C-alpha positions, -999 to 999 in steps of 0.1 A, spaced: 488 -232 -557 457 -253 -561 447 -274 -531 446 -312 -538 412 -328 -534 405 -349 -503 421 -384 -505 452 -373 -523 487 -376 -510 511 -348 -518 548 -355 -527 570 -325 -535 540 -304 -545 525 -331 -567 492 -346 -557 490 -384 -561 454 -396 -559 447 -427 -539 413 -439 -553 430 -473 -561 438 -478 -525 402 -485 -516 400 -512 -543 433 -528 -535 422 -552 -508 395 -567 -530 421 -572 -558 446 -589 -536 423 -612 -519 424 -623 -483 456 -619 -462 476 -651 -459 470 -667 -426 490 -699 -433 524 -704 -417 553 -697 -441 569 -732 -445 538 -750 -457 527 -720 -478 561 -720 -496 558 -758 -501 523 -755 -515 534 -727 -539 564 -748 -550 543 -778 -557 516 -758 -576 544 -741 -597 561 -774 -605 527 -789 -614 519 -760 -637 552 -763 -656 549 -801 -658 515 -798 -673 528 -771 -697 556 -794 -709 531 -823 -714 512 -800 -739 544 -795 -760 552 -818 -789 588 -827 -781 609 -853 -799 626 -881 -780 660 -871 -793 676 -846 -768 643 -844 -749 658 -830 -717 677 -803 -736 647 -793 -757 625 -791 -726 650 -769 -708 653 -746 -739 615 -745 -743 611 -735 -706 638 -708 -710 620 -694 -741 586 -695 -724 600 -677 -694 614 -650 -717 581 -643 -734 561 -612 -728 526 -627 -719 505 -599 -735 520 -602 -770 541 -634 -770 572 -614 -780 606 -627 -767 621 -602 -743 658 -593 -744 682 -619 -732 692 -618 -696 729 -617 -706 728 -587 -729 746 -565 -703 771 -590 -689 807 -580 -698 827 -605 -718 854 -606 -691 860 -591 -657 867 -554 -659 858 -551 -695 825 -539 -710 809 -559 -738 804 -544 -772 771 -528 -779 746 -552 -793 764 -583 -781 750 -610 -760 778 -609 -735 792 -642 -747 829 -648 -754 839 -646 -790 851 -679 -805 
């Protein structure tokens, strides 16, 4: 058996090298020193502001505006950022009824 180089962790005979561990603190930034309630409030406000600004950039008709905004946000949240592709629907694996598996390729919605 070959001995792993220094700085490697060994799991079940496989060496996992930890060079990235030295860079990790610089990538993560400083540790959070802020108390949790104000930090959560700040994150909530920043997130809400981001999405409000995003919606303002959209060209949305006045008819059914709330519904269109909700749908646009759902589509945006289902986009893979790198390519813009829409990811699989979150309901693809939900059975049509309790105790029954949905048909392959269905969206898990009840048939009309």
